[in-house]
C-alpha positions in Angstrom: -31.5 96.7 -222.9 -30.1 93.9 -225.1 -32.1 90.7 -225.2 -30.8 87.8 -223.3 -31.7 84.3 -224.4 -33.3 82.1 -221.7 -30.7 80.3 -219.6 -30.5 76.6 -218.7 -31.3 75.6 -215.1 -28.6 75.7 -212.5 -26.8 72.4 -211.6 -26.5 73.3 -208.0 -27.9 70.6 -205.7 -28.1 67.8 -208.3 -26.9 64.4 -207.1 -23.9 62.8 -208.9 -26.2 60.3 -210.8 -28.5 63.2 -211.8 -25.6 65.2 -213.1 -24.3 62.1 -215.0 -27.8 61.6 -216.6 -28.0 65.2 -217.5 -24.6 65.1 -219.2 -25.5 62.0 -221.1 -28.9 63.5 -222.2 -27.3 66.7 -223.4 -24.6 64.9 -225.4 -27.2 62.7 -227.0 -29.5 65.7 -227.8 -26.6 67.5 -229.6 -26.0 64.4 -231.7 -29.7 63.7 -232.5 -30.5 67.4 -233.2 -27.6 67.6 -235.6 -28.8 64.5 -237.5 -32.5 65.0 -237.5 -33.4 68.6 -236.4 -34.8 69.9 -233.2 -38.1 68.2 -233.5 -36.6 64.7 -233.3 -38.5 62.4 -230.9 -37.6 62.7 -227.3 -37.6 58.9 -227.1 -34.8 58.8 -229.7 -32.7 61.1 -227.5 -33.4 59.0 -224.4 -32.3 55.8 -226.2 -29.1 57.5 -227.5 -28.4 58.6 -223.9 -29.1 55.2 -222.4 -31.8 56.5 -220.1 -35.5 56.1 -219.8 -37.9 58.6 -221.3 -39.2 59.3 -217.7 -35.7 60.2 -216.6 -35.3 62.6 -219.6 -38.5 64.3 -218.7 -37.6 64.6 -215.0 -34.5 66.5 -216.1 -36.1 68.4 -219.0 -39.9 68.7 -218.7 -40.4 70.1 -222.2 -38.6 70.0 -225.6 -38.0 73.8 -225.2 -36.1 73.2 -221.9 -34.0 70.5 -223.5 -33.2 72.6 -226.6 -32.3 75.6 -224.5 -30.0 73.5 -222.2 -28.4 71.8 -225.1 -27.4 75.0 -226.8 -27.2 77.3 -223.8 -23.5 78.2 -224.5 -24.1 79.0 -228.1 -27.2 81.1 -227.3 -25.2 83.1 -224.8 -22.5 83.6 -227.3 -25.1 85.0 -229.7 -26.5 87.3 -227.0 -23.1 88.7 -226.2 -22.3 89.1 -230.0 -25.5 91.1 -230.4 -24.7 93.3 -227.4 -21.2 93.9 -228.7 -22.4 94.7 -232.2 -24.8 97.3 -230.8 -22.0 98.8 -228.7 -19.4 98.8 -231.5 -18.4 102.4 -232.6 -18.5 101.0 -236.2 -22.0 99.7 -236.8 -20.9 97.9 -240.0 -18.1 96.1 -238.2 -20.5 95.1 -235.4 -23.0 93.9 -238.0 -20.4 91.9 -239.9 -19.0 90.2 -236.8 -22.5 89.3 -235.6 -23.3 87.5 -238.9 -19.9 85.8 -238.9 -20.3 84.6 -235.3 -23.8 83.1 -235.8 -22.7 81.5 -239.1 -19.7 80.0 -237.4 -21.9 78.5 -234.7 -24.2 77.1 -237.4 -21.2 75.5 -239.0 -19.6 74.1 -235.9 -22.8 72.9 -234.2 -25.3 71.8 -236.8 -28.2 71.3 -234.5 -27.8 74.9 -233.4 -29.3 76.2 -236.6 -32.7 75.0 -235.7 -32.4 76.3 -232.1 -31.4 79.7 -233.3 -33.6 80.2 -236.3 -36.8 78.5 -235.3 -39.3 79.5 -232.6 -39.1 77.1 -229.6 -42.1 74.8 -229.1 -42.8 76.4 -225.7 -44.6 79.7 -226.4 -44.4 81.0 -222.9 -44.7 84.7 -222.6 -41.2 85.2 -221.3 -39.7 83.4 -224.3 -41.9 85.4 -226.8 -40.7 88.6 -225.1 -37.0 87.5 -225.4 -37.4 86.8 -229.1 -39.3 90.1 -229.7 -36.5 92.0 -227.9 -33.8 90.2 -229.9 -35.6 91.2 -233.1 -35.9 94.8 -232.0 -32.2 94.8 -231.3 -31.4 93.4 -234.7 -33.6 96.1 -236.3 -31.7 98.7 -234.3 -28.4 97.3 -235.5 -29.5 97.3 -239.1 -30.7 100.9 -238.9 -27.4 102.0 -237.3 -25.3 100.3 -240.0 -27.4 102.0 -242.7 -27.2 105.4 -241.0 -23.4 105.0 -241.1 -23.6 104.7 -244.9 -21.9 101.3 -245.0 -24.9 99.0 -245.1 -27.0 99.3 -248.3 -30.1 101.3 -247.7 -32.5 98.7 -249.2 -31.3 95.9 -246.8 -34.3 94.7 -244.8 -34.1 93.2 -241.3 -35.8 90.0 -242.8 -32.7 89.7 -245.0 -30.8 88.5 -241.9 -33.2 85.6 -241.5 -32.9 84.8 -245.2 -29.1 84.9 -244.8 -29.2 82.4 -241.8 -31.5 80.1 -243.7 -29.2 80.1 -246.7 -26.2 79.3 -244.6 -28.1 76.7 -242.6 -29.0 74.9 -245.9 -25.3 75.0 -247.0 -23.9 73.5 -243.7 -26.6 70.9 -243.7 -25.7 69.8 -247.2 -22.0 70.2 -246.7 -21.3 69.9 -243.0 -17.5 69.4 -243.4 -16.8 72.1 -246.1 -15.6 75.0 -244.0 -14.3 76.8 -247.2 -17.7 76.8 -248.8 -19.3 78.2 -245.6 -16.8 81.0 -245.3 -16.9 81.9 -248.9 -20.7 82.1 -248.9 -20.6 84.4 -245.8 -18.0 86.6 -247.5 -20.0 86.8 -250.7 -23.2 87.8 -248.8 -21.4 90.4 -246.6 -19.9 92.0 -249.7 -23.3 92.2 -251.4 -24.7 93.9 -248.3 -22.3 96.8 -248.5 -23.7 100.2 -249.7 -20.9 100.5 -252.3 -22.1 97.2 -253.8 -25.7 98.3 -254.3 -26.7 98.3 -258.0 -30.2 97.8 -259.4 -33.1 97.9 -257.1 -33.9 94.7 -255.3 -37.3 93.0 -255.3 -39.5 93.6 -252.2 -38.1 92.0 -249.0 -39.5 88.8 -247.5 -41.9 88.9 -244.6 -39.9 86.2 -242.7 -38.9 86.7 -239.1 -37.0 84.6 -236.6 -40.2 83.9 -234.8 -42.1 82.6 -237.9 -40.1 79.7 -239.4 -40.5 76.0 -239.4 -39.2 74.3 -236.3 -36.9 71.7 -237.8 -34.3 70.9 -240.3 -35.8 68.0 -242.3 -34.4 64.6 -241.5 -32.4 63.0 -244.3 -34.5 60.9 -246.7 -34.9 57.3 -245.9 -33.9 57.6 -242.2 -36.2 56.2 -239.5 -35.8 58.2 -236.3 -38.8 56.8 -234.4 
């Protein structure tokens, strides 16, 4: 079974003012996370939304809940992309489209990079299990693409994490340069092909999606408290 990211809470039953506050908080969270990373103070998000901190916590009792709700649509797109990649009769094409999809989301929604790459602050068992299933599915996809003879044999699953970190750094530094983003992704995908393999690579990293820093560092000199 393909991993499904945790979903945001249903809006059914919320009063009009509660729905309005929720919308304001999520819009503010997207902006603040894009500027300062997903560990930005909750008080900063509340101020940007024009609501009290208590109101924010009534709607979202933890940072994890807020991050998941803010990027629920993007996380579901990733879950579907992974499912489609595993089902694709051409494992390489599935692998390629998955990387392109996630990198496009990183480019279009800067705060999403931290939400996707980093482990959520809430370490509840259900969330750990979701991440573990996602990583197992990614390993399965890598092995299938290698077995097809199109993905280089020395590609390691941790190279996916390194790829996303590299692209995250690029879009953080050059948020409006779509050409640079697309070119980097194309270069990387070309280097991953079996027919591009040359000299042996150094040993792979031990990185995983569950063992990375939480936040994109805030720009130097900015006060976000």
